[in-house]
N, C-alpha and C positions, 0 to 999 in steps of 0.2 A: 462727430463720433461720441463726444461726451453727452450731447443732447439726446441722442438715440439711446445711449446706455441709461441715462436718467429716466427717460420715458419707460423703458423696459422695466426698470426697478420699481417705478411707480405703479405700473400695471400689475406687476407680480405681487406687490404689497396689497393692492386692492383685491386681487384674487384670493390671497391668503386670508384677508379679513373677512371677505364674503363667505369663503368656505368654512371658516371658523364659526361665523354666525349661523350658517345653515346647519352645521353639525350640532351646535348648542340647541337650536330650535328643535331638531329631531330628538335629541336626548330629553329635553323638557317635555315634549309631547308624549314620549314613551313613559316617563315618570307619571305624568298626569293620568294617562290611561290606566297605569297600574294602580294608582291610588283610587281612581274611580271604581275600578273592578273590585278592589279590596273592600271599599265602603259599601258596595252593593251585595256583598256576601251575607248570608244569614249568620246572625251572631252565634248560633249554636255550633258553627264550624270553626270559630276562633279558638285558639289555644288559651287556657288559663283565664277564662272569663268568669269562672265561679270559684268560690273559696275552696270547695271540695276538689277542684281540679288542680290546685296548687300542689307541688311536691311536698311531702310530709317531712323532709329533712333538708338541711342546707349544707353546702360544702364546709368542711372543717375550717375554722378560722373566720367564718362569716355568720356565726350564730346571732340571731336577733336578741338584743339585750333587754328590751322593754317588756315588762310583764303584760299579759293580756288583762285589761281591766273592764272589758265590756261585760255587761250583765245580760246573759242570754235569756230569751223567753222560752216558754215551754215548747215552742214550735221549732226552735233552731238548735236542738241538742246535738244533732249530728254535725251541723256546721261548726258549732262550738268545739266539738271534739277534734275535728280536722284542723281548726285554726290553732288550738292549743299545741298541736304537734309542731307548729312552726317555731315555738319558743323553747329556749333552753330550760329543760325541766329542773335543772339544778339551781336556778335562780332563787335566792332566798335573802331578803333584807329585813326580816322581822326584827323589831326592836326588843331585845331581851329585858329592857327596863320599862316597867309599867307602874302605874300607881298601885296595882295589886301586889307586884313583886317587891317594889322598893319603897312603897309608901311615900313619905315626904323627904326621903334621904336626898341630900344635896351633893352637888359636885360643881366644878368650875367650868365656865364657858368664857375663856379669856380671863379677864379679871372679875367677871360677874359670877354670882352664885345662882345656880338654877337647880331645879329638881332633876334627878338623874333621868327621869322619863322624858324630859324635854330636850336634853342635849342633842340627841341624834338628829332630831328635826331641825334644830338650830344650825348644826354643822352642815346638814344637807342644804339649807338655804344659802349658806355661804358659798359652797362649792358649785351649786347650780348657778349662782350669780356669776362666778368668776371663770367657769369652765372654758368658754370660748377664748378668753384672753389669758388663760393660765400660763401657757408657754411663753408668750411675749412678756408677761409680768415677771416670770422667773428669770428670764434673761436680763431684764432691766434691774430687778431688785438685787441680783447677785453679780451683776456685771458679767454675766456669762459663766461665772465660776461654778455654778451648779452642775454644769456638764463635766467638769473635772472631778467634782465630788462623786458623781455617779460613776464615772469611769474608774475611779479608785475602788469604789465599792464592788464593781463588777470584777476587778482584778483579784479581790479576796474571795470570790464566790466559788472558785474551783470547779465551775460548771464544765461538764464534758459532753461529748456527743452521745445521744441516746438517753439522756437523763430527763426527768420530769421536774419542772420548775413552777412554783406558784408565786406570782408577784401580787402581793396584797396592797390595796389602795394604790394600784398601779396607774390610775388616772389616764394620762395621755400617752402612756406606753413607752417612755424612754428606755427603761430597763428591759421590758419585755421584748422590744424590737431587737436588742443585742442578744438576749438569751435565745430568741428564735433562731438566730443564725448559729449560735454556739452549739445548741443541742442537735441541730441538723434535722434531716428528714426523718430519722428514727426517734427523735426526741419529741417532747411536747411541752408547751408553755401555757399556763392559764393566767390571763390577766383579769384580776378581780378588783372590784371597787364597790363600795356601798352606794355610790352616787351614780345614777343612770346618765346624767348629763356628761359627767367626766368620762365615764366608760365609753360613751358613744363617740367622744372625740378620739379616744385611744383606738377604738375599733376601726373608725374610718381611716385613721393614719396607718395602722398596721396592715389593713387590707390593701390600701393603696401601695404600700411598700412590698406587697407580695408575700407577706408572712402567713403561709398557709398551714402552719403547725401550731397555731395559737387559738385557744378558746377564750371567750369573753363571758364572765359570770358575775352577776350581782351577788355580793356576799358581805355579810357582817363580820368584821375581823374578830369580834368577841366570841363568835361561835364557829365560824367557818363551816356551818352546817351542811353546805352542799358537798363537802369533800370527805372521803373515807379516811379512816385511820391509816397512817403509814403509807401515804400515796405519793409523796414528793421527796426528791433528793435534795432540793434546795427551796427554801422559803425566804422571800425578801419583802421588806416593807420600807418604802422610801418616802420620807416626809409625810407620813400618815399616822404614825403611832400616837403623836401628841393630840390628835383629834378624837381618839377612841375614848369612850366613857370609862370603861373598866379595862385598864391596860394589863392587869394581872390575868384577867380572863382571856384576853387576846393572846398573851404569851403562852398560856396553857393550851389554847386551841392550836397555835402554831406548832407547839411541841407534839400535839396529838397527830397532826397530819404529816409530820416528817417521818421518813423511814429511819430505822436505826442506822447511825452513821451519817445521817443527813445534817445539814447545817442551816442556821438561821442568820441572816444579815439584816441589821436595822440601820438605815441611814437616816439621821434625824438631826435637827438643830439641837445644840447642847449649850453648855456654859463655857464662855471664853475663859481661858486660863491666865490671861494677861489683863490685869485690872484696868489700865488706861484704855485698852481696846474695848473692854466691856462697856465702859462709859460712852465711848464714841459710838459703839454699836447700838446702845440703847437710844441715843440721840437720833441716830439715823433711822432706826426702826419706827420710832413713834412720831417722827416728823415727815421724813421723806416717803415712807411706804404708803401712808394714807393719802398723801398728795398724789403720788403716782397712780394709786388705785383709782382716785377720782378722775384723773386726766385720761388714763388709758382704758380703764374698765368701767368708768362712771359709777364706782362703788368704793367709797373710802371706808365705810364701816367694816366691810369684810376684811380689808387689809389691816385695819386696826385690830380686829379679832386675831388675825394670823400673827401679828406681832405679840399680842398678849399671850396667845397660846404657846409661843416659843418660851416665854419666861416662866410659864407654869409647868413646863415639861421637866421630868426628873433629870438631875445632872448625870454625868457620866458614871460615877461610881454607884449611884442609886439604881440606875437602870441595869447595870451589870448585876447587882444583887437581886433585882427582880427577876432577871433571866435565870439566875441560879435557883431561885425559889420555885420557878416554873419547871425545873428539872434539867436545864441545860448545863453542860459540862464544858470545861476548858474555855470559859468565857473571857473575852478580852475586848478592848475598844481602841480605836485609833483616832486621835484628834486631828481634824483638818482645819486649816485656816485658824490656827491658835485656839481651837476648841469651839469656834462658832458652830461647827458641825462635827459630829462624831459618827464613826461606823462601829457598831457593836456586832460581835460575832459569837455564836455559841453552837454547840454540837449536841446531838441526841445520841446517847450511848447505844 
């Protein structure tokens, strides 16, 4: 009885395996026939085979960030016009500092002294180099505390459903992702950055997260040229202001694009208020950071610059005064981790 049962089970298993193989062969044959038929079709019947056949807009939250740099010939004017429609027309990363406007006027690039006209390109090189490893390095450098700093800044934002938010130098989109959820379906978030490589990382992350109420715009913080006056309820800049050549101009631009009653939040490295901590922080910044940059991102020089740029940034009280000079009222700041980082807040009357 047992032998008969075993034989029956063996025959049943063989039949199931054979049926499965036959079924897979039939499916494979159908797929092959479909592929062969598709390849034999005339190319003119395929969808989106020519640039002019592409849709002239993209869904909100999926705008292409890279500007079109192709040089059209005299014979492809119509193609050029259609192609340009694919890109966000607000993109603008012009350098306001040129030898003509600033002459040989100098500024700092970390501890180095450079012409103002050179700084934007130098900063761009740094962030293009570190873009892919930026989030990993942030976690390592701050031991993950940067997430708490950002969470606290968001708690001060007062953002509400339906509002419009501009996140400047938003890079990989940590804040914009939260704001996207907070403003909801009727709200809108713009993630802007001057660096295309950083913005592309943030764009990919937010699209993958389903943030369909976010735009991605290349913009210079000093001018915010793509944006209209009084168009945002909240403007934020997180760990980006210290890299701006003319911080006063940037603060004035932020004031311009804010609606009356809107608020500005600046999350930035600052000056530790506890002297022993300050010395330990300096030792860590100028030894550990470049080493980690070399090991993780294969770029020690960029992280040497980032450490230097922190030391060159205005302290808490100086930045507050700069905000007041730009027109902001009720300005205050909140020290985090004993002043290693500070959140500055100001309002537009």
